[in-house]
N, C-alpha and C positions, 0 to 999 in steps of 0.2 A: 527350925531346926532341921529336922528329918529331910523337906524336900532341901533344903538348904546345903542339906549334907549330898545329897541326892544330886542339886547342881555340880556342885564345888569337885567331885567325883568324877559322875559321869557326862555332864554335862545337859540330867535330862530336862529339867525346864527348854533348855535352848529347842534341843531335839523335838519336845513337845509340842512350841511354841513356831516351830519352821511349817514349810506347806513344801510338802512330798510331794505332792503327784506332780510335780516334774521331771526329778529324779530318777534313776535306772536303778531296780536292785541291786542290783552290785554298788553304787551308792549310797541305798539305805543299810543293804546287808554290814559294807563298810563301816558306817556310822553306826550301826545296830548293836556291834560290839565293843567301840567302846566307852557307848551309853551303857548298852552288860556290864559288864568288865567294872566301871566307878561305882554302878548303883550295886553291885552286887557288897564288890570293896564296902560303903556304905552299909549295907545292909546287913552285914554280919559285924561292922563295926560295933552296931545298937543292939540288935535283935540274936539270941540263938528262936530257929526257927525249926519245929518238925513236923512230920504226916498229923493233920485231926486225926485220921485211922490209916490202924499198922492194913498194913495187902497191897497185891499186887494190883496198878489200874486191870482192867479188863477182866478182873478173878472175879469168882462169887463172889458170895456173902448176906448174911441174914445181919439182920437190927433186930434184934431184940428187943423188949419189950422194955421203956423207960430209957429211952436213950437220949441221947442228950442232945435235942434241936437246935442249938447251937453250934453243933460239931458235925451234924450229920442234916443233909437235907434234900428229903427223895424229891426224886424227877419221873415221871413219867405213868406210870396207870395208879394212880395210889388213891386206894380204896382198904376199909377194915380196919383188924389192929392187926399192933403185934405181935410176934414177928413177922417180917418183912423178909422175902429172900429175893438178890438182885443182885445186879454186877455191879462193882464199885467202877466208876469214873472218872472222879480223879478223889483223889485221898485229904485233900484241901492243905491248909496250917496249919498252923497256932503259935505264938510266942511263948518257949520257955523258960526266959530269960531276955533283961534289957534292960541297957546299960544308957537310957541317956544322961546327960549333964545338964547339972544344974543354968537352969538362962539369967544371966543378972539381968536385974532393974535398965541397966543404963543401958539395955542388945533392945534395939525393936525387931521384934517376931515375922513381921509385916515382910523383913527385908528380907529376902532368899539370896540375893548376891547385889551383892552395891555396884554400880559403872565403875567401868575406869574409864578414865583418861590417860592416857600415857603423855606426858609433859615433853619437849627436850630437850 
């Protein structure tokens, strides 16, 4: 359902399935704006997201003992026991609210976008 929304709103699957090697940076940039805008709209339709950790990227950070390893990934020279002192490289993302509609049993969830046939 989410992939179908990304396709419907931002043509994400079309963009990803296309070989962009022959396109100029300007053409890719123009396409990326359309894809980004549409996919952002679809994401916000179904989810509320927030940073997994508060803090500015690049700021010093202390990771305490008992930290949630699903929300915080340690990289670099990881040794010893917490607390760990490091630099926040990316704040991560978590979903704080999900608004997915129920799927009708009559719909095939494998169909991302139906084929379109224009009749004269």
